[in-house]
C-alpha positions in Angstrom: 0.0 0.0 0.0 1.3 3.4 -0.9 1.8 5.9 1.9 -0.4 8.8 0.8 0.4 12.2 2.2 -2.6 14.5 1.6 -2.0 18.2 1.0 -3.7 20.1 3.9 -4.5 23.8 4.5 -4.1 24.8 8.1 -6.4 27.5 9.5 -5.7 29.1 12.9 -5.5 32.2 15.0 -2.1 33.8 15.0 -2.2 34.1 18.8 -1.6 30.3 18.8 1.4 30.6 16.5 3.8 28.6 18.8 1.5 25.7 19.1 0.7 25.8 15.4 4.4 25.8 14.5 4.9 22.8 16.8 2.0 20.9 15.1 3.4 21.6 11.6 6.9 20.7 12.6 5.9 17.5 14.4 3.3 16.1 12.0 4.1 17.8 8.7 7.9 17.7 8.8 9.2 15.1 11.3 6.5 12.5 11.0 5.6 13.2 7.4 1.8 12.8 7.9 0.9 15.5 5.4 2.2 18.3 3.2 0.9 21.6 4.3 0.1 25.2 3.5 -0.8 27.9 6.1 -1.4 31.6 5.6 0.8 34.2 7.1 -1.2 37.4 6.7 -3.8 37.9 4.0 -3.2 40.8 1.7 -5.3 44.0 1.9 -7.1 43.3 -1.4 -9.0 40.5 0.4 -9.4 42.3 3.7 -10.8 45.5 2.2 -13.3 43.9 -0.2 -17.0 43.7 0.6 -17.5 41.4 -2.4 -17.9 37.9 -0.8 -17.5 36.1 -4.2 -14.2 37.9 -4.8 -13.0 37.2 -1.2 -13.8 33.5 -1.5 -12.3 33.2 -5.0 -9.1 34.9 -3.8 -8.7 32.7 -0.7 -9.2 29.6 -2.9 -6.8 30.8 -5.6 -4.1 32.3 -3.4 -4.2 30.3 -0.2 -6.1 27.0 -0.4 -4.7 26.2 -3.9 -4.3 22.5 -4.3 -5.2 21.4 -0.8 -7.8 18.7 -0.3 -8.3 18.9 3.5 -8.6 21.9 5.8 -7.4 21.5 9.4 -8.6 24.2 11.8 -6.4 24.3 14.9 -8.5 25.5 17.7 -7.3 27.8 20.4 -9.0 30.1 22.9 -10.1 32.8 20.4 -10.1 30.9 17.0 -13.9 31.0 16.9 -13.9 34.8 16.8 -11.5 35.3 13.8 -12.9 36.4 10.5 -10.1 34.9 8.5 -10.8 31.5 10.0 -14.5 31.8 9.1 -13.5 32.9 5.6 -11.1 30.0 5.2 -13.7 27.4 6.4 -16.4 28.9 4.2 -14.1 28.8 1.1 -12.9 25.3 2.0 -16.6 24.0 2.0 -17.6 25.9 -1.1 -18.8 23.7 -3.9 -19.1 24.5 -7.6 -16.4 24.1 -10.2 -14.2 22.3 -7.7 -14.6 19.7 -4.9 -14.8 21.1 -1.4 -12.0 20.4 1.1 -12.5 17.8 3.8 -12.8 19.6 7.2 -11.2 18.7 10.6 -11.1 20.7 13.8 -8.3 19.9 16.3 -8.0 21.3 19.8 -4.6 22.7 20.6 -3.0 21.2 23.7 -3.4 24.5 25.7 -7.2 24.1 25.5 -7.1 21.1 27.8 -9.8 19.4 25.7 -12.2 22.4 26.1 -12.7 25.1 23.5 -15.4 26.7 21.4 -15.2 25.7 17.8 -15.8 28.3 15.1 -19.5 28.5 14.3 -19.2 27.3 10.7 -17.2 24.3 11.8 -19.7 23.6 14.5 -22.6 23.7 12.0 -20.8 21.0 10.0 -20.3 18.6 13.0 -23.9 17.9 13.9 -25.1 15.1 16.1 -24.5 14.4 19.8 -21.1 12.9 19.3 -20.0 15.6 16.8 -19.2 12.9 14.3 -22.4 12.7 12.3 -22.0 15.7 10.0 -19.6 16.5 7.2 -16.7 17.6 9.5 -15.0 16.0 12.5 -13.2 17.4 15.5 -10.7 15.9 17.8 -8.4 16.5 20.7 -4.7 17.0 19.8 -3.3 13.8 18.3 -0.8 11.7 20.2 0.0 9.4 17.3 0.8 10.0 13.7 -1.4 7.2 12.5 -4.4 8.7 14.3 -4.0 12.0 12.5 -3.3 10.2 9.2 -6.7 8.4 9.6 -8.5 11.6 10.5 -7.1 13.3 7.4 -8.0 10.3 5.2 -11.6 10.3 6.6 -11.9 14.1 5.8 -10.5 13.4 2.3 -13.1 10.7 1.7 -15.9 12.9 3.1 -15.5 15.0 -0.1 -17.2 12.2 -2.0 -19.1 10.3 0.7 -20.6 13.1 2.7 -20.8 16.3 0.6 -24.6 16.5 1.0 -24.0 17.2 4.7 -22.1 20.4 4.1 -23.7 23.4 5.9 -22.3 26.6 4.5 -25.1 29.1 4.0 -24.2 31.6 6.8 -22.9 35.0 5.8 -19.2 35.5 6.2 -17.9 37.5 9.2 -17.3 41.1 8.3 -15.2 41.7 11.4 -13.5 39.8 14.1 -15.7 39.0 17.1 -14.7 39.9 20.7 -13.1 37.0 22.5 
């Protein structure tokens, strides 16, 4: 069996940069679970536009590019960030391309408790948060666990796309945390 490394896009709040860097270094570089792309700071042409179609097309074109799975790393205030909302919305967008699979992962500092971004939460559904399009997990301890989560999200693109909930308007501003 071929060892497939999916290309993931990592969405996060920059206050959590140290933990995000550790996640990317551990699972992306050292353990070779995935290849990744993460955004530094989005350019002003996206920030200052009120045209949601333009915003989503630019995020897809410039930042999500050839990724197939989006991982949202969840810290204390991730739920309140407009960029995270935009990245999730664009990841789930259907049309001329296949939506990304979607995973939420709690960062270690959250001690297994955090508020997921609303758009992620709407895609979890069910009592056990594993009945919708997306999944969410505590921070992985093993590379094979994360690899399985990514593969499940990748497969969801063809097995669960009818469960995508993505009709909410995009955040115009960050929320207060």
